[in-house]
C-alpha positions as CSV (number, residue, x, y, z in Angstrom):
1,M,30.9,18.3,-18.5
2,Q,31.0,18.3,-22.3
3,I,30.4,14.8,-23.5
4,E,30.7,13.6,-27.1
5,I,29.1,10.3,-28.2
6,L,29.9,8.3,-31.3
7,A,27.4,5.6,-32.4
8,N,27.9,2.9,-35.1
9,P,24.6,2.5,-36.9
10,F,25.5,-1.0,-38.0
11,S,26.4,-2.4,-34.5
12,G,23.9,-4.5,-32.6
13,R,21.7,-4.9,-35.7
14,G,21.2,-1.2,-36.0
15,R,20.6,-0.4,-32.4
16,G,23.6,1.9,-32.0
17,P,21.8,5.3,-32.6
18,E,18.9,4.3,-30.3
19,R,21.3,3.4,-27.5
20,A,23.3,6.6,-28.1
21,A,20.2,8.7,-27.9
22,R,19.2,7.1,-24.6
23,I,22.6,7.7,-23.1
24,A,22.5,11.3,-24.3
25,E,19.0,11.7,-22.8
26,L,20.2,10.4,-19.4
27,L,23.4,12.6,-19.4
28,S,21.4,15.7,-20.4
29,A,19.0,15.1,-17.6
30,R,21.9,15.2,-15.2
31,G,23.0,18.6,-16.5
32,H,25.8,17.6,-19.0
33,S,26.2,19.1,-22.5
34,V,26.0,16.2,-25.0
35,G,26.8,15.9,-28.7
36,V,25.9,12.8,-30.7
37,H,27.6,11.7,-34.0
38,I,26.6,8.7,-36.1
39,G,29.8,7.2,-37.7
40,R,29.2,5.0,-40.7
41,S,32.8,4.0,-41.4
42,R,36.2,3.6,-39.7
43,Q,37.3,6.9,-41.2
44,D,34.3,8.5,-39.6
45,G,35.5,7.2,-36.3
46,I,39.0,8.5,-36.8
47,Q,37.7,12.0,-37.8
48,W,35.2,12.1,-34.9
49,A,38.0,11.3,-32.4
50,Q,40.3,13.9,-33.8
51,N,37.6,16.6,-33.5
52,A,35.9,15.4,-30.3
53,A,39.2,15.1,-28.3
54,D,39.6,18.9,-28.7
55,I,36.3,19.8,-27.1
56,A,35.1,17.0,-24.8
57,D,35.7,16.2,-21.2
58,R,34.5,12.6,-21.8
59,L,34.1,10.5,-24.9
60,V,31.5,7.7,-25.3
61,V,31.7,5.0,-28.0
62,V,28.6,3.0,-28.8
63,G,29.8,0.1,-30.9
64,G,32.1,-2.9,-31.1
65,D,35.8,-3.4,-31.2
66,G,36.0,-2.3,-34.9
67,T,34.4,1.0,-34.0
68,L,36.8,1.4,-31.1
69,N,39.8,0.7,-33.3
70,G,38.9,3.7,-35.6
71,V,38.5,5.9,-32.5
72,M,41.9,4.8,-31.1
73,N,43.5,5.8,-34.5
74,G,42.1,9.3,-34.2
75,L,42.9,10.2,-30.6
76,P,45.9,12.3,-29.8
77,A,49.0,10.4,-28.7
78,Q,49.0,12.3,-25.4
79,D,46.3,13.6,-23.1
80,A,43.3,11.9,-24.7
81,P,40.0,12.5,-22.9
82,P,38.8,9.5,-20.8
83,L,36.6,7.2,-22.9
84,A,33.5,5.2,-21.8
85,L,32.6,2.2,-24.0
86,S,29.0,1.0,-24.5
87,P,29.6,-2.4,-26.1
88,L,27.4,-3.3,-29.0
89,G,29.6,-5.5,-31.3
90,T,29.9,-9.2,-31.9
91,A,32.9,-10.1,-29.7
92,N,33.3,-7.0,-27.5
93,M,36.6,-8.3,-26.4
94,L,37.8,-5.2,-24.5
95,A,34.4,-4.8,-22.8
96,Q,34.6,-8.5,-21.7
97,E,38.2,-8.0,-20.5
98,L,37.1,-5.0,-18.4
99,K,33.6,-6.3,-17.5
100,I,31.9,-3.3,-19.0
101,S,28.1,-3.3,-18.9
102,Q,25.8,-2.6,-21.9
103,R,23.2,-0.8,-19.9
104,P,22.9,2.9,-20.7
105,E,22.4,3.7,-17.0
106,D,25.8,2.0,-16.3
107,T,27.5,4.0,-19.1
108,V,26.3,7.2,-17.5
109,T,27.7,6.0,-14.2
110,L,31.1,5.3,-15.9
111,V,31.1,8.8,-17.4
112,E,30.5,10.5,-14.1
113,R,32.2,8.2,-11.6
114,G,34.3,5.6,-13.5
115,E,37.9,5.0,-12.7
116,R,40.6,5.4,-15.3
117,Q,42.2,2.3,-16.7
118,L,45.1,3.0,-18.9
119,V,45.4,0.8,-22.0
120,D,48.6,0.5,-24.0
121,I,48.1,1.4,-27.7
122,P,50.8,-0.1,-30.0
123,T,51.5,0.9,-33.6
124,V,51.8,-1.6,-36.4
125,S,53.0,-1.2,-40.0
126,Y,52.3,-3.8,-42.6
127,Q,51.8,-4.5,-46.3
128,S,48.5,-3.7,-48.0
129,E,48.7,-4.7,-51.6
130,R,51.7,-2.6,-52.8
131,T,51.5,0.0,-50.0
132,R,53.0,0.1,-46.6
133,R,50.3,1.2,-44.1
134,T,50.4,2.1,-40.4
135,R,47.7,1.9,-37.8
136,R,47.2,1.7,-34.0
137,C,45.7,-1.4,-32.3
138,F,44.5,-2.1,-28.8
139,L,43.5,-5.8,-28.7
140,C,45.5,-8.3,-30.7
141,L,46.9,-9.2,-34.1
142,G,47.7,-12.5,-35.7
143,F,49.7,-13.7,-38.7
144,G,49.2,-16.9,-40.7
145,Y,46.1,-18.9,-39.9
146,D,44.4,-16.0,-38.1
147,G,44.9,-13.7,-41.0
148,E,43.5,-16.2,-43.4
149,L,40.5,-16.8,-41.1
150,M,39.6,-13.1,-41.0
151,R,40.3,-12.6,-44.7
152,L,37.6,-15.3,-45.5
153,M,35.2,-13.9,-42.8
154,Q,35.5,-10.4,-44.3
155,A,34.9,-11.7,-47.8
156,Q,31.7,-13.5,-46.7
157,R,30.4,-10.9,-44.2
158,D,27.2,-9.2,-45.1
159,G,26.0,-7.3,-42.0
160,P,26.4,-8.4,-38.4
161,I,28.5,-11.5,-37.8
162,H,26.8,-14.4,-36.1
163,P,29.1,-16.7,-34.0
164,V,27.8,-19.8,-35.8
165,Q,29.3,-18.3,-39.0
166,Y,32.8,-18.9,-37.5
167,V,32.3,-22.7,-37.5
168,K,32.3,-23.1,-41.2
169,V,34.9,-20.4,-41.8
170,L,37.3,-22.0,-39.3
171,A,37.3,-25.2,-41.4
172,D,37.5,-23.3,-44.7
173,A,40.5,-21.3,-43.5
174,M,42.3,-24.4,-42.4
175,R,41.8,-25.9,-45.9
176,S,42.7,-22.7,-47.8
177,W,45.6,-21.6,-45.7
178,T,49.1,-22.3,-46.9
179,P,51.6,-22.0,-44.0
180,V,54.5,-19.7,-44.9
181,P,57.5,-19.5,-42.5
182,Q,58.1,-16.1,-41.0
183,E,61.3,-14.9,-39.3
184,I,60.6,-13.4,-35.9
185,I,62.7,-10.8,-34.2
186,A,61.4,-9.7,-30.7
187,D,63.0,-6.8,-28.8
188,D,66.0,-7.2,-31.2
189,Q,66.5,-10.9,-30.5
190,P,66.1,-13.3,-33.4
191,L,63.7,-16.2,-32.4
192,G,63.8,-18.3,-35.6
193,E,61.0,-19.2,-38.0
194,Y,57.3,-19.7,-37.2
195,R,54.3,-20.3,-39.3
196,Y,51.7,-18.9,-37.0
197,G,51.7,-16.3,-34.2
198,I,49.6,-14.0,-32.0
199,L,50.3,-10.7,-30.3
200,S,47.8,-9.8,-27.7
201,G,47.3,-7.0,-25.1
202,V,44.3,-8.7,-23.4
203,S,43.9,-12.1,-21.7
204,I,41.2,-13.4,-24.0
205,Y,41.3,-14.2,-27.7
206,G,38.3,-13.9,-29.9
207,S,36.0,-15.3,-27.2
208,T,35.9,-15.6,-23.4
209,I,36.3,-19.4,-24.0
210,L,39.9,-18.9,-25.1
211,R,42.1,-17.6,-22.3
212,L,45.7,-16.5,-23.0
213,G,46.5,-16.1,-19.3
214,R,47.7,-13.2,-17.2
215,C,47.6,-9.7,-18.7
216,N,48.5,-6.2,-17.6
217,L,46.9,-3.6,-19.9
218,Q,49.3,-0.8,-19.1
219,D,52.7,-2.3,-18.5
220,G,54.2,-1.4,-21.9
221,L,54.2,-5.0,-23.0
222,W,52.1,-7.4,-25.1
223,E,52.2,-11.2,-25.1
224,L,53.7,-12.9,-28.1
225,F,52.6,-16.5,-28.8
226,L,54.5,-18.4,-31.4
227,F,53.6,-21.7,-33.1
228,R,56.0,-23.7,-35.3
229,N,53.0,-25.0,-37.2
230,V,49.3,-25.5,-36.9
231,D,46.9,-28.0,-38.5
232,L,43.5,-29.3,-37.6
233,L,44.8,-31.6,-34.9
234,R,47.2,-29.1,-33.4
235,G,44.6,-26.4,-33.6
236,G,42.1,-28.4,-31.6
237,L,44.8,-29.1,-28.9
238,F,45.6,-25.4,-28.8
239,A,42.0,-24.5,-28.4
240,I,41.5,-27.0,-25.6
241,A,44.6,-25.8,-23.8
242,A,43.4,-22.1,-24.2
243,A,40.0,-23.0,-22.8
244,G,41.7,-24.1,-19.6
245,G,44.1,-21.1,-19.6
246,Q,47.1,-23.5,-20.2
247,L,48.1,-22.5,-23.7
248,D,51.6,-21.5,-22.8
249,K,52.1,-24.9,-21.0
250,L,52.2,-26.8,-24.4
251,P,55.6,-27.8,-25.7
252,D,54.8,-26.5,-29.2
253,V,53.9,-23.0,-28.0
254,R,56.3,-20.2,-27.1
255,R,55.2,-17.2,-25.1
256,I,57.2,-14.0,-24.7
257,P,56.4,-10.6,-23.3
258,V,57.5,-8.0,-25.8
259,H,57.3,-4.3,-26.7
260,K,58.8,-4.5,-30.2
261,V,58.4,-7.3,-32.9
262,S,59.5,-7.7,-36.5
263,I,57.9,-10.4,-38.7
264,K,58.8,-11.1,-42.2
265,G,59.4,-14.1,-44.6
266,A,60.4,-14.9,-48.1
267,E,56.7,-14.9,-48.9
268,N,54.1,-12.8,-47.2
269,A,51.6,-14.2,-44.6
270,P,48.0,-12.9,-44.2
271,L,47.5,-10.6,-41.2
272,Q,44.6,-9.5,-39.0
273,V,44.7,-6.5,-36.6
274,D,42.0,-6.1,-33.9
275,G,39.9,-8.7,-35.7
276,D,40.1,-7.1,-39.2
277,Y,42.0,-8.6,-42.1
278,V,44.3,-5.7,-43.1
279,G,46.9,-7.2,-45.5
280,N,50.1,-9.1,-45.1
281,T,53.5,-9.3,-43.5
282,A,56.2,-7.9,-43.3
283,L,55.0,-6.5,-40.0
284,E,56.6,-4.0,-37.6
285,F,55.0,-3.8,-34.1
286,R,56.0,-1.3,-31.4
287,I,54.7,-0.1,-28.1
288,D,55.9,3.5,-28.0
289,G,54.3,4.9,-24.9
290,M,50.8,5.8,-26.0
291,Q,48.1,5.0,-23.5
292,V,44.4,5.8,-23.6
293,P,42.3,6.1,-20.4
294,L,39.3,3.8,-20.4
295,L,36.6,4.4,-17.8
296,V,35.8,1.3,-15.7
297,A,33.5,0.6,-12.8
298,R,34.9,1.2,-9.3
299,P,35.6,-2.1,-7.5
């Protein structure tokens, strides 16, 4: 097979190229043709995916969720090559969802014998400064508190993110965030105003500690969680409930499976997509049929 590998040189404290080289060595020893590309930016990942999809039988991404987001935005909407992930980020949410190993030997096994798991890839449009932008996502997005949290984290980030950094930023975000009501329309049905919300395609949120509940990666639906408001006390209760997989049992939380969502308010709310602060509402979210085949271990 022709196999193309993308490595993020900043993931895993700089271990991306080394791991990519090891995977390439193992694949070459098994008779495959292998190309390796070092991508230093999201745009590099987009461009690599556009080019590699035309020539490769399999794609391999060595990096975290941010690297994978760039790749998803470069793949063709139809007939993308199967993709194997070698997780090397901070959260590695999709890898944790699918129980994907970090070992290079296991990545080779995925490339050769992995099963295809289709993953829904929605499209979102949002406000970035004075410009409307559009991108694909594959994990989650959040408006309100989540957006403010990732805005602060992005501003303070210098190199790899250590989980302990989140503790201070969580408190800082709660202090700096001003709740702004947003009008929610889901699948053409008005739902009223909410100050905080999450859309997720996976069952975990930010950490394996926080469980959102059941999830089907390829059913054409994401889960919408809406909160009338959130403060330090409510946020703690939400986290405790999520740790027990009972978030949607709380009376202050509304959960709805959706494939189209509109979010807008009299004032804009900060927004994160796949863990990156991207701008603000108004937001348009749609699942329009794109699915990417991820390679996973056979049961």
